[in-house]
Every structure is written in C-alpha cells, then in structure tokens.
C-alpha positions, 0 to 999 in steps of 0.5 A, spaced: 524 520 498 529 521 504 534 514 502 536 512 509 542 506 511 537 501 513 533 502 506 539 502 501 540 495 504 534 493 503 535 496 496 542 491 496 538 485 498 533 485 493 527 489 496 523 494 492 519 499 493 512 499 496 508 506 492 501 506 496 497 501 500 491 500 499 488 496 505 493 494 512 490 488 517 496 485 522 500 487 515 499 488 508 493 486 505 492 491 498 497 497 495 502 498 490 509 495 490 513 495 485 515 488 481 522 487 478 522 495 479 516 496 475 509 498 480 503 493 481 498 492 484 499 488 491 492 484 494 492 479 500 489 472 498 487 472 505 484 478 508 488 478 515 494 475 517 495 470 521 502 467 523 500 459 523 497 460 515 503 457 512 500 461 506 499 468 508 505 471 504 502 470 498 499 475 493 496 476 486 499 481 484 499 485 476 501 491 473 499 498 474 498 503 470 501 509 470 494 515 470 492 509 477 497 509 480 497 516 479 490 517 482 493 512 487 498 516 490 493 523 489 488 519 494 494 517 498 496 524 499 489 525 502 489 520 506 495 522 508 494 531 510 487 527 513 492 523 519 496 529 518 490 533 521 488 528 526 494 529 530 495 536 530 487 535 532 484 538 526 481 534 523 473 531 524 474 524 528 471 519 533 467 513 530 464 513 524 469 518 521 474 516 517 477 518 511 477 510 507 471 510 510 467 515 505 463 521 506 470 525 509 473 528 504 469 529 497 476 528 492 477 521 496 470 519 495 472 521 488 477 517 486 476 512 489 469 511 486 475 511 478 479 507 481 475 501 485 475 498 477 481 497 478 484 494 483 480 489 481 485 482 480 485 480 473 484 474 470 493 474 469 494 477 475 502 472 478 501 469 485 507 471 489 510 470 495 511 477 500 517 478 504 516 485 508 521 488 512 521 496 515 524 500 512 525 507 517 520 511 515 514 516 518 508 512 518 504 516 513 510 518 509 506 521 502 512 518 498 510 511 499 509 507 506 514 504 512 516 499 509 518 494 504 517 487 499 521 482 496 518 477 492 519 471 490 516 464 486 510 462 488 511 455 493 
C-alpha cells in the first residue's frame, strides 16, 4: 500500500485502515476496518446518511476472522477489476448490469453466497461512533478504500 503524507497524518491522529467497502450510501455504511488495530466488520445503524441525524455516525462492529477477511479482499478485488474494465470500456454495463447486483461475475456471486452469513452482526456486536476522513487513495484501490476511520465509544 502506498503511504502518503495525508495518510501518515491521519494515522498519527488515531485514524485506522479501512480494508474493504461493502456498502456506500452518502458515506461508508458497511465494510471492514481496523478497530484498535484489529480487523472488524462495521455496519451503520441507519441505511442512509442524513446530516441532521445525530446518530448517523453510529456503527455496530464485530471481529472478522482471517479466512473471512481473505475472502472479502478477494471479492473486493473482483469489484475493483470490474470497475477498471468499465473505465476502459471493456465491461458490459448499463442498468441493471453491475457486478454488485449479481449475475455478472460467477466468482463474485460465489463469494457473496459464502460471505452473506458472516456479514450479519452478532448479538454481542459493539456500538461505536465513527469519524471518516479521505486519505488520498484511488476510489477503487484494491488495497483499501480512499478513506480512513477513527472510532470512539458510543454516546
């Protein structure tokens, strides 16, 4: 992963790596990020972001095992590759064709089926508040999304 001065400043300020983005809607809604240096799934309490909602930054977080993290990274690489083909004009696109909607890439769909149950928050998931900051990477970087996170305890 390419380190840049913005990323290093964020690390010094307590921000941590986001490994995988699973859902974005006006901000990160679901994915995998480090919590105190250890990879965790995160899932927003709300499906959408609204600036007037004081609880939009609350997330459930729970540990992710190495096998799941590896599969999540593999699926993320499929998405990144698909977006590169779209940018090059070599991917079949247009409504409703998008790799994340299924039926476009067999391996993506296999991983989706295998990972679905692992992405459900367990009863002992922690509630944390997230602060997101861009870190200057490409939007579809296979190593990590273009933002970092700093967590704090619930309100």
